[in-house]
N, CA, C, O and the ligand as a Tripos MOL2 file, in Angstrom:
@<TRIPOS>MOLECULE
protein
  257   255    65     0     0
PROTEIN
NO_CHARGES

@<TRIPOS>ATOM
      1 N         328.1520  102.0940  188.7800 N.3       1 MET1
      2 CA        326.7500  102.0400  188.4010 C.3       1 MET1
      3 C         326.1840  103.4560  188.4070 C.2       1 MET1
      4 O         326.6470  104.3140  189.1570 O.2       1 MET1
      5 N         325.1950  103.6910  187.5790 N.am      2 VAL2
      6 CA        324.5680  104.9960  187.4630 C.3       2 VAL2
      7 C         323.1030  104.8580  187.8480 C.2       2 VAL2
      8 O         322.4040  103.9660  187.3670 O.2       2 VAL2
      9 N         322.6420  105.7570  188.7280 N.am      3 ARG3
     10 CA        321.2340  105.7130  189.1300 C.3       3 ARG3
     11 C         320.3400  106.1180  187.9700 C.2       3 ARG3
     12 O         320.6860  107.0030  187.1880 O.2       3 ARG3
     13 N         319.1910  105.4660  187.8650 N.am      4 GLY4
     14 CA        318.2240  105.8040  186.8390 C.3       4 GLY4
     15 C         316.8530  105.3040  187.2140 C.2       4 GLY4
     16 O         316.6390  104.8530  188.3400 O.2       4 GLY4
     17 N         315.9160  105.3780  186.2810 N.am      5 TYR5
     18 CA        314.5520  104.9240  186.5260 C.3       5 TYR5
     19 C         313.9610  104.4100  185.2210 C.2       5 TYR5
     20 O         314.4810  104.6860  184.1390 O.2       5 TYR5
     21 N         312.8670  103.6580  185.3340 N.am      6 ILE6
     22 CA        312.2260  103.0430  184.1740 C.3       6 ILE6
     23 C         310.7690  103.4870  184.1430 C.2       6 ILE6
     24 O         309.9310  102.8770  184.8080 O.2       6 ILE6
     25 N         310.4490  104.5240  183.3960 N.am      7 PRO7
     26 CA        309.0680  104.9830  183.3390 C.3       7 PRO7
     27 C         308.2100  104.0060  182.5510 C.2       7 PRO7
     28 O         308.6830  103.3640  181.6130 O.2       7 PRO7
     29 N         306.9380  103.8990  182.9420 N.am      8 ASP8
     30 CA        305.9910  103.0180  182.2700 C.3       8 ASP8
     31 C         304.9720  103.8760  181.5390 C.2       8 ASP8
     32 O         304.2030  104.5980  182.1740 O.2       8 ASP8
     33 N         304.9550  103.8080  180.2160 N.am      9 PHE9
     34 CA        304.0040  104.5690  179.4280 C.3       9 PHE9
     35 C         302.7620  103.7220  179.2230 C.2       9 PHE9
     36 O         302.8120  102.7180  178.5120 O.2       9 PHE9
     37 N         301.6630  104.1030  179.8260 N.am     10 SER10
     38 CA        300.4310  103.3250  179.7330 C.3      10 SER10
     39 C         299.6320  103.7730  178.5140 C.2      10 SER10
     40 O         298.8020  104.6780  178.6020 O.2      10 SER10
     41 N         299.8860  103.1460  177.4030 N.am     11 GLN11
     42 CA        299.1770  103.4540  176.1690 C.3      11 GLN11
     43 C         298.7030  102.1440  175.5600 C.2      11 GLN11
     44 O         299.1380  101.0700  175.9770 O.2      11 GLN11
     45 N         297.8420  102.2250  174.6080 N.am     12 ALA12
     46 CA        297.2900  101.0290  173.9810 C.3      12 ALA12
     47 C         298.2480  100.4940  172.9340 C.2      12 ALA12
     48 O         297.9260  100.4580  171.7460 O.2      12 ALA12
     49 N         299.4320  100.0760  173.3790 N.am     13 ALA13
     50 CA        300.4350   99.5380  172.4670 C.3      13 ALA13
     51 C         301.4560   98.7490  173.2770 C.2      13 ALA13
     52 O         301.5760   98.9330  174.4880 O.2      13 ALA13
     53 N         302.1940   97.8660  172.6000 N.am     14 TYR14
     54 CA        303.3040   97.1830  173.2360 C.3      14 TYR14
     55 C         304.5250   98.0700  173.1010 C.2      14 TYR14
     56 O         304.9850   98.3400  171.9920 O.2      14 TYR14
     57 N         305.0410   98.5180  174.2140 N.am     15 LEU15
     58 CA        306.2000   99.4070  174.2010 C.3      15 LEU15
     59 C         307.3620   98.7410  174.9150 C.2      15 LEU15
     60 O         307.1670   98.0580  175.9200 O.2      15 LEU15
     61 N         308.5610   98.9320  174.4080 N.am     16 LEU16
     62 CA        309.7470   98.4190  175.0750 C.3      16 LEU16
     63 C         310.1050   99.3410  176.2240 C.2      16 LEU16
     64 O         309.9230  100.5550  176.1400 O.2      16 LEU16
     65 N         310.6170   98.7570  177.3000 N.am     17 LEU17
     66 CA        311.0580   99.5740  178.4220 C.3      17 LEU17
     67 C         312.3350  100.3080  178.0580 C.2      17 LEU17
     68 O         313.1500   99.8200  177.2760 O.2      17 LEU17
     69 N         312.4920  101.4760  178.6300 N.am     18 ASN18
     70 CA        313.7030  102.2660  178.4510 C.3      18 ASN18
     71 C         314.1970  102.7120  179.8140 C.2      18 ASN18
     72 O         313.4040  102.9470  180.7260 O.2      18 ASN18
     73 N         315.4940  102.8250  179.9460 N.am     19 TRP19
     74 CA        316.1140  103.3040  181.1770 C.3      19 TRP19
     75 C         316.4850  104.7660  180.9830 C.2      19 TRP19
     76 O         316.9610  105.1660  179.9210 O.2      19 TRP19
     77 N         316.2570  105.5640  182.0370 N.am     20 HIS20
     78 CA        316.5780  106.9860  181.9890 C.3      20 HIS20
     79 C         317.4790  107.3280  183.1610 C.2      20 HIS20
     80 O         317.1900  106.9580  184.2990 O.2      20 HIS20
     81 N         318.5660  108.0300  182.8890 N.am     21 GLU21
     82 CA        319.4990  108.4100  183.9450 C.3      21 GLU21
     83 C         318.9010  109.4830  184.8400 C.2      21 GLU21
     84 O         318.1470  110.3400  184.3810 O.2      21 GLU21
     85 N         319.2420  109.4280  186.1120 N.am     22 GLY22
     86 CA        318.8570  110.4680  187.0530 C.3      22 GLY22
     87 C         317.5990  110.1510  187.8360 C.2      22 GLY22
     88 O         317.1950  108.9960  187.9650 O.2      22 GLY22
     89 N         316.9970  111.1990  188.3520 N.am     23 HIS23
     90 CA        315.7890  111.0780  189.1610 C.3      23 HIS23
     91 C         314.5830  111.4960  188.3210 C.2      23 HIS23
     92 O         314.6880  112.4250  187.5200 O.2      23 HIS23
     93 N         313.4530  110.8360  188.4870 N.am     24 PRO24
     94 CA        312.2540  111.2530  187.7600 C.3      24 PRO24
     95 C         311.7520  112.5950  188.2840 C.2      24 PRO24
     96 O         311.8690  112.8850  189.4740 O.2      24 PRO24
     97 N         311.1930  113.4110  187.3900 N.am     25 GLU25
     98 CA        310.6380  114.7100  187.7550 C.3      25 GLU25
     99 C         309.1220  114.6600  187.6160 C.2      25 GLU25
    100 O         308.5950  114.0540  186.6830 O.2      25 GLU25
    101 N         308.4290  115.2980  188.5480 N.am     26 LYS26
    102 CA        306.9710  115.3390  188.4920 C.3      26 LYS26
    103 C         306.5170  116.2410  187.3530 C.2      26 LYS26
    104 O         307.1900  117.2090  186.9990 O.2      26 LYS26
    105 N         305.3590  115.9030  186.7850 N.am     27 SER27
    106 CA        304.7420  116.7060  185.7420 C.3      27 SER27
    107 C         303.2480  116.7810  186.0060 C.2      27 SER27
    108 O         302.6240  115.7600  186.2990 O.2      27 SER27
    109 N         302.6700  117.9480  185.9110 N.am     28 PHE28
    110 CA        301.2390  118.1050  186.1560 C.3      28 PHE28
    111 C         300.4160  117.3320  185.1260 C.2      28 PHE28
    112 O         299.4390  116.6790  185.4920 O.2      28 PHE28
    113 N         300.7850  117.3920  183.8590 N.am     29 TRP29
    114 CA        299.9830  116.8020  182.7800 C.3      29 TRP29
    115 C         300.2190  115.3180  182.5900 C.2      29 TRP29
    116 O         299.2770  114.5840  182.2930 O.2      29 TRP29
    117 N         301.4480  114.8550  182.7520 N.am     30 THR30
    118 CA        301.7510  113.4520  182.4640 C.3      30 THR30
    119 C         302.2480  112.6860  183.6850 C.2      30 THR30
    120 O         302.7970  111.5960  183.5220 O.2      30 THR30
    121 N         302.0820  113.1970  184.8850 N.am     31 THR31
    122 CA        302.5150  112.5930  186.1420 C.3      31 THR31
    123 C         304.0270  112.6170  186.3030 C.2      31 THR31
    124 O         304.5350  113.0640  187.3320 O.2      31 THR31
    125 N         304.7620  112.1320  185.2780 N.am     32 THR32
    126 CA        306.2170  112.1440  185.3200 C.3      32 THR32
    127 C         306.7500  112.7400  184.0290 C.2      32 THR32
    128 O         306.3350  112.3400  182.9410 O.2      32 THR32
    129 N         307.6650  113.6910  184.1410 N.am     33 ARG33
    130 CA        308.2540  114.3170  182.9490 C.3      33 ARG33
    131 C         309.3710  113.4190  182.4320 C.2      33 ARG33
    132 O         310.3290  113.1280  183.1480 O.2      33 ARG33
    133 N         309.2400  112.9830  181.1850 N.am     34 VAL34
    134 CA        310.2220  112.0890  180.5760 C.3      34 VAL34
    135 C         310.5940  112.6050  179.1930 C.2      34 VAL34
    136 O         309.7190  112.9260  178.3890 O.2      34 VAL34
    137 N         311.8740  112.6830  178.9200 N.am     35 LYS35
    138 CA        312.3510  113.0350  177.5770 C.3      35 LYS35
    139 C         312.6750  111.7250  176.8600 C.2      35 LYS35
    140 O         313.7210  111.1150  177.0850 O.2      35 LYS35
    141 N         311.7450  111.3070  175.9890 N.am     36 LYS36
    142 CA        311.8480  109.9910  175.3550 C.3      36 LYS36
    143 C         313.1540  109.7880  174.6050 C.2      36 LYS36
    144 O         313.6770  108.6740  174.5700 O.2      36 LYS36
    145 N         313.6950  110.8550  173.9980 N.am     37 GLU37
    146 CA        314.9160  110.7040  173.2110 C.3      37 GLU37
    147 C         316.1320  110.3700  174.0740 C.2      37 GLU37
    148 O         317.1710  109.9750  173.5450 O.2      37 GLU37
    149 N         316.0180  110.5230  175.3900 N.am     38 ARG38
    150 CA        317.1430  110.2180  176.2790 C.3      38 ARG38
    151 C         317.0930  108.8020  176.8330 C.2      38 ARG38
    152 O         318.0040  108.3950  177.5540 O.2      38 ARG38
    153 N         316.0600  108.0490  176.5170 N.am     39 GLY39
    154 CA        315.9260  106.6960  177.0400 C.3      39 GLY39
    155 C         316.8370  105.7120  176.3300 C.2      39 GLY39
    156 O         317.1060  105.8390  175.1350 O.2      39 GLY39
    157 N         317.3060  104.7310  177.0820 N.am     40 ILE40
    158 CA        318.1350  103.6640  176.5180 C.3      40 ILE40
    159 C         317.3120  102.3770  176.5710 C.2      40 ILE40
    160 O         316.8240  102.0090  177.6390 O.2      40 ILE40
    161 N         317.1470  101.6770  175.4270 N.am     41 PRO41
    162 CA        316.3300  100.4590  175.4090 C.3      41 PRO41
    163 C         316.8500   99.4060  176.3850 C.2      41 PRO41
    164 O         318.0570   99.2430  176.5610 O.2      41 PRO41
    165 N         315.9130   98.6970  177.0160 N.am     42 ILE42
    166 CA        316.2560   97.6560  177.9770 C.3      42 ILE42
    167 C         315.9750   96.2940  177.3680 C.2      42 ILE42
    168 O         314.9130   96.0560  176.7930 O.2      42 ILE42
    169 N         316.9490   95.4050  177.5060 N.am     43 GLY43
    170 CA        316.7720   94.0190  177.1040 C.3      43 GLY43
    171 C         316.8350   93.1430  178.3420 C.2      43 GLY43
    172 O         317.4430   93.5290  179.3400 O.2      43 GLY43
    173 N         316.2160   91.9700  178.2960 N.am     44 ALA44
    174 CA        316.1740   91.0710  179.4420 C.3      44 ALA44
    175 C         316.6780   89.6900  179.0460 C.2      44 ALA44
    176 O         316.3070   89.1570  178.0000 O.2      44 ALA44
    177 N         317.5280   89.1180  179.8930 N.am     45 TYR45
    178 CA        318.0060   87.7550  179.7040 C.3      45 TYR45
    179 C         317.4770   86.9070  180.8520 C.2      45 TYR45
    180 O         317.5350   87.3190  182.0110 O.2      45 TYR45
    181 N         316.9550   85.7110  180.5280 N.am     46 ARG46
    182 CA        316.3690   84.8290  181.5350 C.3      46 ARG46
    183 C         317.1390   83.5170  181.5990 C.2      46 ARG46
    184 O         317.4270   82.9000  180.5740 O.2      46 ARG46
    185 N         317.4690   83.1010  182.8210 N.am     47 CYS47
    186 CA        318.1340   81.8180  183.0390 C.3      47 CYS47
    187 C         317.1090   80.7050  182.8350 C.2      47 CYS47
    188 O         316.0480   80.7150  183.4600 O.2      47 CYS47
    189 N         317.4210   79.7470  181.9630 N.am     48 ARG48
    190 CA        316.4870   78.6470  181.6810 C.3      48 ARG48
    191 C         316.3180   77.7130  182.8830 C.2      48 ARG48
    192 O         315.2970   77.0340  182.9910 O.2      48 ARG48
    193 N         317.3020   77.6660  183.7890 N.am     49 LYS49
    194 CA        317.2340   76.7510  184.9360 C.3      49 LYS49
    195 C         316.4170   77.3190  186.0910 C.2      49 LYS49
    196 O         315.5320   76.6390  186.6100 O.2      49 LYS49
    197 N         316.6990   78.5580  186.5020 N.am     50 CYS50
    198 CA        316.0640   79.0890  187.7160 C.3      50 CYS50
    199 C         315.1190   80.2560  187.4540 C.2      50 CYS50
    200 O         314.3970   80.6760  188.3590 O.2      50 CYS50
    201 N         315.1110   80.7880  186.2300 N.am     51 GLY51
    202 CA        314.1880   81.8710  185.9250 C.3      51 GLY51
    203 C         314.7040   83.2490  186.2600 C.2      51 GLY51
    204 O         314.0200   84.2390  186.0020 O.2      51 GLY51
    205 N         315.8990   83.3410  186.8310 N.am     52 LEU52
    206 CA        316.4700   84.6530  187.1440 C.3      52 LEU52
    207 C         316.5170   85.5100  185.8840 C.2      52 LEU52
    208 O         316.9070   85.0420  184.8140 O.2      52 LEU52
    209 N         316.1170   86.7660  186.0250 N.am     53 ILE53
    210 CA        316.1350   87.6950  184.8990 C.3      53 ILE53
    211 C         317.1090   88.8200  185.2000 C.2      53 ILE53
    212 O         317.0940   89.3970  186.2880 O.2      53 ILE53
    213 N         317.9540   89.1260  184.2280 N.am     54 GLU54
    214 CA        318.8640   90.2620  184.3290 C.3      54 GLU54
    215 C         318.4990   91.2460  183.2220 C.2      54 GLU54
    216 O         318.2430   90.8540  182.0830 O.2      54 GLU54
    217 N         318.4810   92.5230  183.5750 N.am     55 LEU55
    218 CA        318.1420   93.5680  182.6260 C.3      55 LEU55
    219 C         319.3970   94.3130  182.1950 C.2      55 LEU55
    220 O         320.3010   94.5370  183.0000 O.2      55 LEU55
    221 N         319.4490   94.6970  180.9150 N.am     56 PHE56
    222 CA        320.5680   95.4570  180.3770 C.3      56 PHE56
    223 C         320.0260   96.6210  179.5610 C.2      56 PHE56
    224 O         319.1150   96.4590  178.7500 O.2      56 PHE56
    225 N         320.5960   97.7870  179.7870 N.am     57 ALA57
    226 CA        320.2170   98.9710  179.0280 C.3      57 ALA57
    227 C         321.3130   99.2500  178.0110 C.2      57 ALA57
    228 O         322.4400   99.5910  178.3710 O.2      57 ALA57
    229 N         320.9670   99.1000  176.7310 N.am     58 ASP58
    230 CA        321.9500   99.2830  175.6760 C.3      58 ASP58
    231 C         321.1980   99.5390  174.3630 C.2      58 ASP58
    232 O         320.1250   98.9830  174.1280 O.2      58 ASP58
    233 N         321.7730  100.3760  173.5310 N.am     59 SER59
    234 CA        321.1020  100.7020  172.2670 C.3      59 SER59
    235 C         320.9000   99.4660  171.3890 C.2      59 SER59
    236 O         320.0090   99.4580  170.5390 O.2      59 SER59
    237 N         321.7140   98.4220  171.5810 N.am     60 SER60
    238 CA        321.5600   97.2030  170.7800 C.3      60 SER60
    239 C         320.2730   96.4450  171.1330 C.2      60 SER60
    240 O         319.8750   95.5370  170.4030 O.2      60 SER60
    241 N         319.6220   96.8090  172.2430 N.am     61 MET61
    242 CA        318.3850   96.1380  172.6650 C.3      61 MET61
    243 C         317.1460   96.7430  172.0130 C.2      61 MET61
    244 O         316.0290   96.3010  172.2820 O.2      61 MET61
    245 N         317.3300   97.7410  171.1680 N.am     62 ALA62
    246 CA        316.1900   98.3970  170.5050 C.3      62 ALA62
    247 C         315.5080   97.4340  169.5430 C.2      62 ALA62
    248 O         316.1250   96.4740  169.0810 O.2      62 ALA62
    249 N         314.2440   97.6840  169.2400 N.am     63 ALA63
    250 CA        313.5040   96.8520  168.2990 C.3      63 ALA63
    251 C         314.2010   96.8880  166.9470 C.2      63 ALA63
    252 O         314.7030   97.9290  166.5230 O.2      63 ALA63
    253 N         314.2250   95.7440  166.2770 N.am     64 GLN64
    254 CA        314.9020   95.6190  164.9770 C.3      64 GLN64
    255 C         313.9050   95.7580  163.8600 C.2      64 GLN64
    256 O         314.2760   95.6830  162.6890 O.2      64 GLN64
    257 ZN        319.7940   80.3540  187.0370 Zn       65 ZN65
@<TRIPOS>BOND
     1     1     2 1
     2     2     3 1
     3     3     4 2
     4     3     5 am
     5     5     6 1
     6     6     7 1
     7     7     8 2
     8     7     9 am
     9     9    10 1
    10    10    11 1
    11    11    12 2
    12    11    13 am
    13    13    14 1
    14    14    15 1
    15    15    16 2
    16    15    17 am
    17    17    18 1
    18    18    19 1
    19    19    20 2
    20    19    21 am
    21    21    22 1
    22    22    23 1
    23    23    24 2
    24    23    25 am
    25    25    26 1
    26    26    27 1
    27    27    28 2
    28    27    29 am
    29    29    30 1
    30    30    31 1
    31    31    32 2
    32    31    33 am
    33    33    34 1
    34    34    35 1
    35    35    36 2
    36    35    37 am
    37    37    38 1
    38    38    39 1
    39    39    40 2
    40    39    41 am
    41    41    42 1
    42    42    43 1
    43    43    44 2
    44    43    45 am
    45    45    46 1
    46    46    47 1
    47    47    48 2
    48    47    49 am
    49    49    50 1
    50    50    51 1
    51    51    52 2
    52    51    53 am
    53    53    54 1
    54    54    55 1
    55    55    56 2
    56    55    57 am
    57    57    58 1
    58    58    59 1
    59    59    60 2
    60    59    61 am
    61    61    62 1
    62    62    63 1
    63    63    64 2
    64    63    65 am
    65    65    66 1
    66    66    67 1
    67    67    68 2
    68    67    69 am
    69    69    70 1
    70    70    71 1
    71    71    72 2
    72    71    73 am
    73    73    74 1
    74    74    75 1
    75    75    76 2
    76    75    77 am
    77    77    78 1
    78    78    79 1
    79    79    80 2
    80    79    81 am
    81    81    82 1
    82    82    83 1
    83    83    84 2
    84    83    85 am
    85    85    86 1
    86    86    87 1
    87    87    88 2
    88    87    89 am
    89    89    90 1
    90    90    91 1
    91    91    92 2
    92    91    93 am
    93    93    94 1
    94    94    95 1
    95    95    96 2
    96    95    97 am
    97    97    98 1
    98    98    99 1
    99    99   100 2
   100    99   101 am
   101   101   102 1
   102   102   103 1
   103   103   104 2
   104   103   105 am
   105   105   106 1
   106   106   107 1
   107   107   108 2
   108   107   109 am
   109   109   110 1
   110   110   111 1
   111   111   112 2
   112   111   113 am
   113   113   114 1
   114   114   115 1
   115   115   116 2
   116   115   117 am
   117   117   118 1
   118   118   119 1
   119   119   120 2
   120   119   121 am
   121   121   122 1
   122   122   123 1
   123   123   124 2
   124   123   125 am
   125   125   126 1
   126   126   127 1
   127   127   128 2
   128   127   129 am
   129   129   130 1
   130   130   131 1
   131   131   132 2
   132   131   133 am
   133   133   134 1
   134   134   135 1
   135   135   136 2
   136   135   137 am
   137   137   138 1
   138   138   139 1
   139   139   140 2
   140   139   141 am
   141   141   142 1
   142   142   143 1
   143   143   144 2
   144   143   145 am
   145   145   146 1
   146   146   147 1
   147   147   148 2
   148   147   149 am
   149   149   150 1
   150   150   151 1
   151   151   152 2
   152   151   153 am
   153   153   154 1
   154   154   155 1
   155   155   156 2
   156   155   157 am
   157   157   158 1
   158   158   159 1
   159   159   160 2
   160   159   161 am
   161   161   162 1
   162   162   163 1
   163   163   164 2
   164   163   165 am
   165   165   166 1
   166   166   167 1
   167   167   168 2
   168   167   169 am
   169   169   170 1
   170   170   171 1
   171   171   172 2
   172   171   173 am
   173   173   174 1
   174   174   175 1
   175   175   176 2
   176   175   177 am
   177   177   178 1
   178   178   179 1
   179   179   180 2
   180   179   181 am
   181   181   182 1
   182   182   183 1
   183   183   184 2
   184   183   185 am
   185   185   186 1
   186   186   187 1
   187   187   188 2
   188   187   189 am
   189   189   190 1
   190   190   191 1
   191   191   192 2
   192   191   193 am
   193   193   194 1
   194   194   195 1
   195   195   196 2
   196   195   197 am
   197   197   198 1
   198   198   199 1
   199   199   200 2
   200   199   201 am
   201   201   202 1
   202   202   203 1
   203   203   204 2
   204   203   205 am
   205   205   206 1
   206   206   207 1
   207   207   208 2
   208   207   209 am
   209   209   210 1
   210   210   211 1
   211   211   212 2
   212   211   213 am
   213   213   214 1
   214   214   215 1
   215   215   216 2
   216   215   217 am
   217   217   218 1
   218   218   219 1
   219   219   220 2
   220   219   221 am
   221   221   222 1
   222   222   223 1
   223   223   224 2
   224   223   225 am
   225   225   226 1
   226   226   227 1
   227   227   228 2
   228   227   229 am
   229   229   230 1
   230   230   231 1
   231   231   232 2
   232   231   233 am
   233   233   234 1
   234   234   235 1
   235   235   236 2
   236   235   237 am
   237   237   238 1
   238   238   239 1
   239   239   240 2
   240   239   241 am
   241   241   242 1
   242   242   243 1
   243   243   244 2
   244   243   245 am
   245   245   246 1
   246   246   247 1
   247   247   248 2
   248   247   249 am
   249   249   250 1
   250   250   251 1
   251   251   252 2
   252   251   253 am
   253   253   254 1
   254   254   255 1
   255   255   256 2
@<TRIPOS>SUBSTRUCTURE
     1 MET1         2 RESIDUE 1 A MET
     2 VAL2         6 RESIDUE 1 A VAL
     3 ARG3        10 RESIDUE 1 A ARG
     4 GLY4        14 RESIDUE 1 A GLY
     5 TYR5        18 RESIDUE 1 A TYR
     6 ILE6        22 RESIDUE 1 A ILE
     7 PRO7        26 RESIDUE 1 A PRO
     8 ASP8        30 RESIDUE 1 A ASP
     9 PHE9        34 RESIDUE 1 A PHE
    10 SER10       38 RESIDUE 1 A SER
    11 GLN11       42 RESIDUE 1 A GLN
    12 ALA12       46 RESIDUE 1 A ALA
    13 ALA13       50 RESIDUE 1 A ALA
    14 TYR14       54 RESIDUE 1 A TYR
    15 LEU15       58 RESIDUE 1 A LEU
    16 LEU16       62 RESIDUE 1 A LEU
    17 LEU17       66 RESIDUE 1 A LEU
    18 ASN18       70 RESIDUE 1 A ASN
    19 TRP19       74 RESIDUE 1 A TRP
    20 HIS20       78 RESIDUE 1 A HIS
    21 GLU21       82 RESIDUE 1 A GLU
    22 GLY22       86 RESIDUE 1 A GLY
    23 HIS23       90 RESIDUE 1 A HIS
    24 PRO24       94 RESIDUE 1 A PRO
    25 GLU25       98 RESIDUE 1 A GLU
    26 LYS26      102 RESIDUE 1 A LYS
    27 SER27      106 RESIDUE 1 A SER
    28 PHE28      110 RESIDUE 1 A PHE
    29 TRP29      114 RESIDUE 1 A TRP
    30 THR30      118 RESIDUE 1 A THR
    31 THR31      122 RESIDUE 1 A THR
    32 THR32      126 RESIDUE 1 A THR
    33 ARG33      130 RESIDUE 1 A ARG
    34 VAL34      134 RESIDUE 1 A VAL
    35 LYS35      138 RESIDUE 1 A LYS
    36 LYS36      142 RESIDUE 1 A LYS
    37 GLU37      146 RESIDUE 1 A GLU
    38 ARG38      150 RESIDUE 1 A ARG
    39 GLY39      154 RESIDUE 1 A GLY
    40 ILE40      158 RESIDUE 1 A ILE
    41 PRO41      162 RESIDUE 1 A PRO
    42 ILE42      166 RESIDUE 1 A ILE
    43 GLY43      170 RESIDUE 1 A GLY
    44 ALA44      174 RESIDUE 1 A ALA
    45 TYR45      178 RESIDUE 1 A TYR
    46 ARG46      182 RESIDUE 1 A ARG
    47 CYS47      186 RESIDUE 1 A CYS
    48 ARG48      190 RESIDUE 1 A ARG
    49 LYS49      194 RESIDUE 1 A LYS
    50 CYS50      198 RESIDUE 1 A CYS
    51 GLY51      202 RESIDUE 1 A GLY
    52 LEU52      206 RESIDUE 1 A LEU
    53 ILE53      210 RESIDUE 1 A ILE
    54 GLU54      214 RESIDUE 1 A GLU
    55 LEU55      218 RESIDUE 1 A LEU
    56 PHE56      222 RESIDUE 1 A PHE
    57 ALA57      226 RESIDUE 1 A ALA
    58 ASP58      230 RESIDUE 1 A ASP
    59 SER59      234 RESIDUE 1 A SER
    60 SER60      238 RESIDUE 1 A SER
    61 MET61      242 RESIDUE 1 A MET
    62 ALA62      246 RESIDUE 1 A ALA
    63 ALA63      250 RESIDUE 1 A ALA
    64 GLN64      254 RESIDUE 1 A GLN
    65 ZN65       257 GROUP 0 **** ****
């Protein structure tokens, strides 16, 4: 497994979550410095019986 983080961009839009490898870095202007081009789209699968959700980071999870 590889450590990463999921930054939340608070903008007036529906945005897909992305996973970023490594540790988040502080930024004076944007709170957290994130290089958007390095993010991997996250998809979520939900169990219909118990509601358990599993997340997967893969380029195939990008918006179509
Ligand atoms: Zn289940």
